[in-house]
Residue frames relative to the residue before (quaternion, step in Angstrom):
aa qw qx qy qz dx dy dz
X 1.0000 0.0000 0.0000 0.0000 0.00 0.00 0.00
X 0.6772 0.5015 -0.3111 0.4393 3.60 0.81 -0.97
X 0.6513 0.5151 -0.3277 0.4506 3.60 0.98 -0.76
X 0.6325 0.5230 -0.3336 0.4638 3.59 1.03 -0.74
X 0.6559 0.5053 -0.3078 0.4687 3.57 0.95 -0.88
X 0.6704 0.4914 -0.3049 0.4649 3.59 0.90 -0.89
X 0.6195 0.5319 -0.3453 0.4627 3.61 1.06 -0.65
X 0.6388 0.5137 -0.3212 0.4742 3.59 1.00 -0.81
X 0.6659 0.4882 -0.2993 0.4782 3.59 0.92 -0.91
X 0.6494 0.5208 -0.3212 0.4516 3.61 0.95 -0.82
X 0.6450 0.5146 -0.3235 0.4631 3.60 1.01 -0.74
X 0.6591 0.5002 -0.3028 0.4730 3.58 1.12 -0.64
X 0.5762 0.5897 -0.3621 0.4348 3.59 1.24 -0.45
X 0.3004 -0.8318 0.4414 0.1517 3.57 0.21 1.36
X 0.7916 0.3064 -0.1413 0.5094 3.56 0.87 -0.95
X 0.4037 -0.7313 0.4460 0.3214 3.60 1.32 0.10
X 0.2435 0.7969 -0.5143 0.2026 3.55 1.05 0.77
X 0.7979 0.2851 -0.1225 0.5167 3.57 1.02 -0.79
X 0.7055 0.4552 -0.2681 0.4725 3.59 1.22 -0.10
X 0.5338 0.6052 -0.4281 0.4067 3.58 1.21 0.22
X 0.6963 -0.5200 0.3195 0.3777 3.58 -1.27 0.04
X 0.5843 0.5626 -0.3977 0.4288 3.61 1.18 0.01
X 0.5029 -0.6438 0.4857 0.3109 3.54 -1.23 0.41
X 0.5800 -0.2186 -0.7841 0.0323 1.64 -1.87 1.60
X 0.1079 -0.7796 0.6155 0.0429 3.53 -1.17 0.70
X 0.5421 -0.6237 0.4469 0.3427 3.56 -1.04 0.74
X 0.6235 0.5625 -0.3415 0.4222 3.58 1.13 -0.55
X 0.5102 0.6399 -0.4261 0.3856 3.60 1.24 -0.13
X 0.5841 0.5797 -0.3887 0.4144 3.62 1.17 -0.33
X 0.4983 0.6565 -0.4279 0.3711 3.59 1.24 -0.17
X 0.6002 0.5836 -0.3596 0.4121 3.58 1.16 -0.48
X 0.6444 0.4948 -0.3222 0.4858 3.59 1.24 -0.33
X 0.4747 -0.6706 0.4967 0.2796 3.54 -1.16 0.60
X 0.0696 0.8207 -0.5570 0.1062 3.57 0.35 1.28
X 0.1660 -0.8403 0.5144 0.0421 3.56 -0.55 1.18
X 0.7916 0.2676 -0.1341 0.5328 3.60 1.00 -0.72
X 0.6277 -0.5204 0.4058 0.4130 3.55 -1.26 0.28
X 0.5904 0.5628 -0.3682 0.4462 3.58 1.12 -0.57
X 0.6450 0.5124 -0.3148 0.4715 3.60 1.01 -0.80
X 0.6513 0.5098 -0.3088 0.4697 3.58 0.99 -0.87
X 0.6432 0.5201 -0.3162 0.4645 3.57 0.94 -0.89
X 0.6611 0.5105 -0.3068 0.4563 3.58 0.86 -0.95
X 0.6676 0.5047 -0.3030 0.4558 3.59 0.91 -0.91
X 0.6782 0.4832 -0.2980 0.4667 3.60 0.92 -0.87
X 0.6577 0.4972 -0.3181 0.4680 3.59 0.93 -0.84
X 0.6423 0.5112 -0.3235 0.4707 3.58 1.01 -0.78
X 0.6077 0.5578 -0.3412 0.4507 3.58 1.05 -0.79
X 0.7307 0.4196 -0.2468 0.4786 3.59 0.74 -1.04
X 0.6038 0.5447 -0.3549 0.4613 3.61 1.09 -0.60
X 0.6367 0.5184 -0.3275 0.4675 3.60 1.01 -0.76
X 0.6404 0.5040 -0.3251 0.4798 3.59 1.01 -0.77
X 0.6374 0.5250 -0.3231 0.4623 3.60 0.96 -0.85
X 0.6961 0.4863 -0.2735 0.4518 3.58 0.93 -0.90
X 0.7573 0.4000 -0.2189 0.4676 3.61 1.03 -0.68
X 0.6544 0.5125 -0.3248 0.4513 3.62 1.11 -0.52
X 0.5648 -0.5778 0.4659 0.3606 3.54 -1.25 0.45
X 0.5628 -0.6571 0.3881 0.3177 3.61 -0.90 0.91
X 0.7270 0.4022 -0.2605 0.4918 3.61 1.10 -0.45
X 0.5196 0.6506 -0.4118 0.3703 3.60 1.24 0.27
X 0.6319 -0.5298 0.4169 0.3823 3.53 -1.30 0.39
X 0.6135 0.5558 -0.3462 0.4414 3.59 1.03 -0.78
X 0.6639 0.5059 -0.3070 0.4572 3.59 0.90 -0.91
X 0.6814 0.4911 -0.2914 0.4579 3.59 0.85 -0.98
X 0.6798 0.4786 -0.2902 0.4739 3.58 0.93 -0.88
X 0.6293 0.5251 -0.3345 0.4652 3.61 1.04 -0.72
X 0.6309 0.5181 -0.3320 0.4725 3.61 1.02 -0.74
X 0.6604 0.5047 -0.2998 0.4683 3.56 0.95 -0.90
X 0.6827 0.4845 -0.2828 0.4682 3.57 0.94 -0.90
X 0.5880 0.5643 -0.3591 0.4548 3.60 1.11 -0.66
X 0.6736 0.4780 -0.2842 0.4868 3.57 0.95 -0.91
X 0.6346 0.5373 -0.3265 0.4494 3.57 1.02 -0.81
X 0.6477 0.5137 -0.3211 0.4620 3.60 0.93 -0.87
X 0.6285 0.5249 -0.3368 0.4648 3.59 0.98 -0.77
X 0.6732 0.4881 -0.2938 0.4715 3.60 0.90 -0.92
X 0.6308 0.5513 -0.3249 0.4389 3.57 0.98 -0.88
X 0.7266 0.4251 -0.2530 0.4767 3.57 0.83 -0.94
X 0.5529 0.5570 -0.4049 0.4691 3.60 1.18 -0.32
X 0.6589 0.4964 -0.3009 0.4784 3.57 0.99 -0.85
X 0.6303 0.5243 -0.3310 0.4672 3.59 0.99 -0.80
X 0.6581 0.5057 -0.3064 0.4662 3.59 0.95 -0.86
X 0.6438 0.5194 -0.3237 0.4593 3.60 1.00 -0.81
X 0.6527 0.5026 -0.3093 0.4750 3.57 0.96 -0.85
X 0.6559 0.5089 -0.3122 0.4620 3.58 0.96 -0.84
X 0.6453 0.5212 -0.3215 0.4566 3.60 1.02 -0.76
X 0.6421 0.5241 -0.3190 0.4596 3.57 1.08 -0.71
X 0.3496 -0.7760 0.4605 0.2521 3.56 1.20 -0.49
X 0.5301 0.6550 -0.3966 0.3642 3.57 1.19 0.35
X 0.4124 0.7519 -0.4544 0.2410 3.59 1.21 -0.03
X 0.8072 0.2722 -0.1286 0.5077 3.59 0.95 -0.80
X 0.4092 0.7459 -0.4603 0.2537 3.60 1.22 -0.07
X 0.6746 0.4853 -0.3033 0.4663 3.60 0.87 -0.87
X 0.6384 0.5183 -0.3190 0.4711 3.56 0.99 -0.83
X 0.6606 0.5139 -0.2996 0.4580 3.56 0.92 -0.94
X 0.6680 0.5036 -0.3048 0.4552 3.58 0.84 -0.94
X 0.6601 0.5050 -0.3024 0.4666 3.57 0.93 -0.89
X 0.6678 0.5048 -0.2963 0.4597 3.57 0.92 -0.91
X 0.6642 0.4978 -0.3042 0.4674 3.59 0.87 -0.93
X 0.6454 0.5208 -0.3153 0.4614 3.55 0.99 -0.83
X 0.6880 0.4962 -0.2879 0.4445 3.59 0.96 -0.85
X 0.7523 0.3719 -0.2283 0.4936 3.62 1.03 -0.61
X 0.4597 0.7207 -0.4362 0.2811 3.60 1.21 -0.21
X 0.6324 0.5343 -0.3360 0.4491 3.61 1.11 -0.55
X 0.7395 0.4328 -0.2135 0.4693 3.56 1.15 -0.63
X 0.7531 0.3109 -0.1623 0.5567 3.58 1.21 -0.46
X 0.4094 -0.7381 0.4823 0.2347 3.57 -0.87 0.95
X 0.8089 0.1628 -0.0602 0.5617 3.58 0.71 -1.06
X 0.0629 -0.8023 0.5937 -0.0015 3.56 -0.36 1.24
X 0.2378 -0.7421 0.6132 0.1295 3.54 -0.78 1.08
X 0.3113 -0.8001 0.4842 0.1685 3.57 -0.04 1.32
X 0.6537 0.5225 -0.3243 0.4411 3.59 0.93 -0.83
X 0.6422 0.5059 -0.3217 0.4777 3.60 1.01 -0.76
X 0.6345 0.5188 -0.3267 0.4707 3.58 0.98 -0.83
X 0.6438 0.5163 -0.3222 0.4638 3.60 0.94 -0.84
X 0.6548 0.5065 -0.3151 0.4643 3.59 0.95 -0.82
X 0.6466 0.5119 -0.3200 0.4665 3.59 0.99 -0.79
X 0.6720 0.4843 -0.2994 0.4735 3.57 0.89 -0.90
X 0.6220 0.5297 -0.3375 0.4675 3.58 1.00 -0.77
X 0.6556 0.5087 -0.3089 0.4647 3.60 0.95 -0.86
X 0.6821 0.4979 -0.2906 0.4499 3.58 0.90 -0.93
X 0.7400 0.4328 -0.2412 0.4549 3.59 0.89 -0.87
X 0.5838 0.5746 -0.3879 0.4227 3.62 1.15 -0.10
């Protein structure tokens, strides 16, 4: 999950100011043990807030950090909306159940959903 989110943020980074191999980089948050989307959001927002606080207000870094800060907020709002709808794993679950239905007689759909939810988090 964290790699997918970082890839989305890196693609939005127009000038590759924060997604390249020099410091600071958004990929530096991988060194932390982030388990939830809330942790990832907090780390990314803190990253861009630190850049905003340390860069000069008329610099490209400051302007891009402000834009990326807003983008991260919007991104996680969308992630939260999708999670509330409960549709994030439905396609995966249906595909998985369909693929194993020939090999297993009694499929506990709720257990499969819980396993897939655990794996994808």
